[in-house]
Structures are given as structure tokens and as C-alpha cells.
Short mmCIF file of the C-alpha atoms (twelve columns), coordinates in Angstrom:
data_MODEL
# 
_entry.id   MODEL 
# 
loop_
_atom_site.group_PDB 
_atom_site.id 
_atom_site.type_symbol 
_atom_site.label_atom_id 
_atom_site.label_alt_id 
_atom_site.label_comp_id 
_atom_site.label_asym_id 
_atom_site.label_seq_id 
_atom_site.Cartn_x 
_atom_site.Cartn_y 
_atom_site.Cartn_z 
_atom_site.pdbx_PDB_model_num 
ATOM 1  C CA . UNK A 1  -0.002  -0.001 -0.001 1 
ATOM 2  C CA . UNK A 2  1.414   3.337  -0.885 1 
ATOM 3  C CA . UNK A 3  0.807   6.722  0.745  1 
ATOM 4  C CA . UNK A 4  -1.709  7.753  -1.926 1 
ATOM 5  C CA . UNK A 5  -4.101  4.876  -1.084 1 
ATOM 6  C CA . UNK A 6  -3.867  5.585  2.644  1 
ATOM 7  C CA . UNK A 7  -4.669  9.262  2.023  1 
ATOM 8  C CA . UNK A 8  -7.645  8.260  -0.131 1 
ATOM 9  C CA . UNK A 9  -9.020  5.932  2.592  1 
ATOM 10 C CA . UNK A 10 -8.576  8.629  5.239  1 
ATOM 11 C CA . UNK A 11 -10.312 11.183 3.009  1 
ATOM 12 C CA . UNK A 12 -13.228 8.810  2.382  1 
ATOM 13 C CA . UNK A 13 -13.551 8.170  6.135  1 
ATOM 14 C CA . UNK A 14 -13.625 11.908 6.878  1 
ATOM 15 C CA . UNK A 15 -16.237 12.456 4.165  1 
ATOM 16 C CA . UNK A 16 -18.498 9.726  5.583  1 
ATOM 17 C CA . UNK A 17 -18.156 11.105 9.122  1 
ATOM 18 C CA . UNK A 18 -18.975 14.613 7.874  1 
ATOM 19 C CA . UNK A 19 -22.105 13.311 6.100  1 
ATOM 20 C CA . UNK A 20 -23.252 11.483 9.244  1 
ATOM 21 C CA . UNK A 21 -22.754 14.656 11.312 1 
ATOM 22 C CA . UNK A 22 -24.664 16.755 8.783  1 
ATOM 23 C CA . UNK A 23 -27.530 14.252 8.799  1 
ATOM 24 C CA . UNK A 24 -27.673 14.406 12.614 1 
ATOM 25 C CA . UNK A 25 -27.757 18.189 12.631 1 
ATOM 26 C CA . UNK A 26 -30.495 18.233 9.977  1 
ATOM 27 C CA . UNK A 27 -32.541 15.652 11.891 1 
ATOM 28 C CA . UNK A 28 -32.320 17.706 15.070 1 
ATOM 29 C CA . UNK A 29 -33.229 20.944 13.285 1 
ATOM 30 C CA . UNK A 30 -36.218 19.596 11.351 1 
ATOM 31 C CA . UNK A 31 -37.597 17.409 14.155 1 
ATOM 32 C CA . UNK A 32 -37.265 13.829 12.946 1 
ATOM 33 C CA . UNK A 33 -39.066 11.459 15.375 1 
ATOM 34 C CA . UNK A 34 -36.680 10.041 17.945 1 
ATOM 35 C CA . UNK A 35 -34.425 13.094 17.878 1 
ATOM 36 C CA . UNK A 36 -35.154 15.790 20.454 1 
ATOM 37 C CA . UNK A 37 -36.579 19.137 19.441 1 
ATOM 38 C CA . UNK A 38 -36.224 22.488 21.145 1 
ATOM 39 C CA . UNK A 39 -37.027 22.559 24.871 1 
ATOM 40 C CA . UNK A 40 -39.779 25.170 24.410 1 
ATOM 41 C CA . UNK A 41 -41.936 22.674 22.482 1 
ATOM 42 C CA . UNK A 42 -41.842 19.942 25.133 1 
ATOM 43 C CA . UNK A 43 -44.734 19.269 27.493 1 
ATOM 44 C CA . UNK A 44 -43.236 16.237 29.217 1 
ATOM 45 C CA . UNK A 45 -39.995 16.108 31.221 1 
ATOM 46 C CA . UNK A 46 -38.297 13.886 33.759 1 
ATOM 47 C CA . UNK A 47 -37.523 16.249 36.633 1 
ATOM 48 C CA . UNK A 48 -35.601 13.927 38.940 1 
ATOM 49 C CA . UNK A 49 -34.675 10.258 39.308 1 
ATOM 50 C CA . UNK A 50 -33.632 8.289  42.375 1 
ATOM 51 C CA . UNK A 51 -32.175 4.776  42.341 1 
ATOM 52 C CA . UNK A 52 -33.929 2.714  45.021 1 
ATOM 53 C CA . UNK A 53 -32.298 -0.612 44.185 1 
ATOM 54 C CA . UNK A 54 -30.108 -2.049 41.462 1 
ATOM 55 C CA . UNK A 55 -32.987 -2.067 38.959 1 
ATOM 56 C CA . UNK A 56 -35.679 -0.031 40.723 1 
ATOM 57 C CA . UNK A 57 -36.037 3.735  40.563 1 
ATOM 58 C CA . UNK A 58 -38.373 6.569  41.462 1 
ATOM 59 C CA . UNK A 59 -39.118 9.215  38.833 1 
ATOM 60 C CA . UNK A 60 -40.704 12.628 39.130 1 
ATOM 61 C CA . UNK A 61 -42.303 13.385 35.778 1 
ATOM 62 C CA . UNK A 62 -43.673 16.847 34.935 1 
ATOM 63 C CA . UNK A 63 -46.569 17.173 32.492 1 
ATOM 64 C CA . UNK A 64 -48.246 20.535 31.874 1 
ATOM 65 C CA . UNK A 65 -47.046 22.016 35.218 1 
ATOM 66 C CA . UNK A 66 -48.262 18.969 37.182 1 
ATOM 67 C CA . UNK A 67 -45.813 16.433 38.592 1 
ATOM 68 C CA . UNK A 68 -46.299 12.694 39.101 1 
ATOM 69 C CA . UNK A 69 -44.214 10.280 41.192 1 
ATOM 70 C CA . UNK A 70 -43.634 6.947  39.418 1 
ATOM 71 C CA . UNK A 71 -41.900 3.783  40.650 1 
ATOM 72 C CA . UNK A 72 -40.309 1.636  37.931 1 
ATOM 73 C CA . UNK A 73 -38.827 -1.847 38.126 1 
ATOM 74 C CA . UNK A 74 -38.254 -4.726 35.715 1 
ATOM 75 C CA . UNK A 75 -41.780 -5.953 36.562 1 
ATOM 76 C CA . UNK A 76 -43.374 -2.704 35.349 1 
ATOM 77 C CA . UNK A 77 -44.259 0.788  36.527 1 
ATOM 78 C CA . UNK A 78 -46.542 1.998  39.303 1 
ATOM 79 C CA . UNK A 79 -47.964 5.463  39.917 1 
ATOM 80 C CA . UNK A 80 -47.160 6.370  43.542 1 
ATOM 81 C CA . UNK A 81 -48.538 9.905  43.743 1 
ATOM 82 C CA . UNK A 82 -50.693 11.672 41.188 1 
ATOM 83 C CA . UNK A 83 -51.076 15.376 40.338 1 
ATOM 84 C CA . UNK A 84 -48.499 16.916 42.662 1 
ATOM 85 C CA . UNK A 85 -48.900 20.678 42.140 1 
ATOM 86 C CA . UNK A 86 -45.708 22.637 41.447 1 
ATOM 87 C CA . UNK A 87 -46.445 25.080 44.278 1 
ATOM 88 C CA . UNK A 88 -46.195 22.315 46.908 1 
ATOM 89 C CA . UNK A 89 -42.882 21.136 45.470 1 
ATOM 90 C CA . UNK A 90 -41.391 24.648 45.551 1 
ATOM 91 C CA . UNK A 91 -42.480 25.200 49.182 1 
ATOM 92 C CA . UNK A 92 -41.039 21.835 50.256 1 
ATOM 93 C CA . UNK A 93 -37.707 22.656 48.590 1 
ATOM 94 C CA . UNK A 94 -37.372 25.902 50.583 1 
# 
């Protein structure tokens, strides 16, 4: 193999990586499903997570300014507390 072939392979690799990066940026900008959009458009967010065991966790999920406490495990998910108002969370944090 001479230096010209190695340079051609390196150039082709850089071109492919640049095309993959451009496709990722375009997918993020135009909102392809599975790729996140701008934060202003989101109605659902995971506020906080807490590991309870090796495969169990508690999640606080915010939806339209209302928070829900969810317990997840390999067996499934369970709603622990429903419709926690944001005002009560802010007072408890202070």
C-alpha cells in the first residue's frame, strides 16, 4: 500500500463522518421522530430520578405544570402519587 491509497481511505472516512454529522444536525433541526426538538416545544420532562435498588427507581415526571411520582422496576411501573402541584414542590424545597 502506498501513501496515496492511505490518504484516499482517510479522506473517504472523513467524508462519511462529515455526512453522518450533517444528517444528525439536519434531523435535530427539522424534528425527525426520535431526535429531540427544542425545549420550548416539550410538554413532558423527567424532573428527577432516584435509584432505590439495582434495577428499581423513582421518577418525578412533569406534564403541563403537574408532577407525578412513578416507581419503575423490571416488573413494570406503578404510579405512587398523582397530580403533585408545582407550588407544593417549591415550598417543600425551601
